[in-house]
VEXDREN-2710 file (C-alpha; in Angstrom, 1 decimal):
% VEXDREN-2710
k/r/px/py/pz
1/MET/114.4/-22.8/50.9
2/SER/114.7/-23.9/46.6
3/THR/112.2/-24.2/45.0
4/VAL/111.8/-27.3/42.5
5/HIS/109.5/-26.9/39.2
6/LEU/108.4/-30.2/38.0
7/GLU/107.3/-31.2/34.5
8/ALA/106.1/-34.6/34.4
9/VAL/103.0/-36.4/33.3
10/ILE/101.4/-39.1/35.8
11/THR/98.5/-41.8/34.6
12/ALA/97.0/-44.1/37.1
13/ARG/94.5/-47.1/35.9
14/TRP/92.3/-49.3/38.2
15/LEU/89.9/-51.5/36.8
16/ASP/87.2/-48.9/37.2
17/GLY/88.8/-45.8/35.8
18/HIS/91.5/-43.7/35.9
19/CYS/93.5/-40.7/36.7
20/SER/96.0/-38.1/34.8
21/ARG/97.5/-35.4/36.8
22/SER/100.4/-32.9/35.8
23/PRO/102.2/-31.9/39.4
24/GLY/104.5/-28.7/38.8
25/SER/105.8/-28.7/42.6
26/ALA/107.3/-31.5/45.3
27/GLU/103.9/-30.3/47.2
28/GLU/101.4/-31.2/44.2
29/LEU/103.3/-34.7/44.0
30/ALA/103.3/-35.0/47.5
31/ILE/99.8/-35.5/47.7
32/LEU/99.1/-37.1/44.6
33/ALA/101.8/-39.5/46.0
34/VAL/99.4/-40.2/49.5
35/ASP/96.1/-40.4/47.5
36/LEU/97.4/-43.1/45.3
37/LEU/98.8/-44.9/48.5
38/VAL/95.6/-44.8/50.3
39/ARG/94.2/-45.7/47.2
40/GLU/96.4/-48.7/46.6
41/LEU/97.0/-49.9/50.7
42/GLY/94.4/-48.2/52.5
43/LEU/95.0/-45.8/55.1
44/VAL/96.4/-47.3/57.8
45/ALA/98.8/-48.9/56.0
46/ALA/99.6/-46.0/54.0
47/LYS/100.1/-44.1/57.4
48/GLY/102.8/-46.7/58.5
49/PHE/104.4/-47.1/55.1
50/MET/104.7/-42.7/55.5
51/GLU/105.8/-43.1/59.0
52/GLN/108.0/-45.7/58.3
53/ALA/109.8/-43.6/54.7
54/LEU/109.6/-40.2/56.8
55/GLU/112.0/-41.8/59.2
56/HIS/115.0/-41.5/57.1
57/PHE/115.2/-37.8/57.6
58/GLY/116.1/-38.1/61.0
59/HIS/119.5/-38.8/60.2
60/PRO/122.3/-37.0/60.3
61/HIS/122.8/-36.8/56.4
62/TRP/119.3/-35.1/56.1
63/PRO/118.5/-32.3/55.2
64/LEU/120.4/-32.7/51.9
65/PRO/121.7/-29.4/50.2
66/ALA/119.5/-28.0/47.3
67/GLY/121.4/-28.8/44.0
68/ARG/122.5/-31.5/41.7
69/ALA/123.3/-35.3/43.3
70/THR/126.7/-34.7/42.4
71/GLU/127.5/-31.4/44.6
72/VAL/125.9/-33.4/47.5
73/GLN/129.4/-33.3/49.8
74/ALA/130.6/-36.7/51.6
75/GLU/130.5/-36.3/55.5
76/PRO/133.9/-36.5/56.9
77/GLY/134.7/-40.1/57.0
78/GLY/132.3/-41.6/54.8
79/PRO/130.6/-41.8/51.8
80/ALA/127.8/-39.2/51.0
81/ALA/124.5/-41.2/50.8
82/LEU/121.2/-40.7/48.3
83/SER/119.3/-43.3/49.5
END
């Protein structure tokens, strides 16, 4: 498994405050994304959204190989999908 290192600063603002985070890994980014989804949509709607989004990983083209998007090889008879 490859390790992805992120360099990002994410600031979210609400009427009653804000938060600023600098996730350094995919896991930290995912935790931040889940936190923001729950705050925005509520727990039930956020869970439904995440379940729907994760359905994409059950398709035959997942998991994608590590590396740049230009290195992804097309499956025989079809284009490489990066959705």
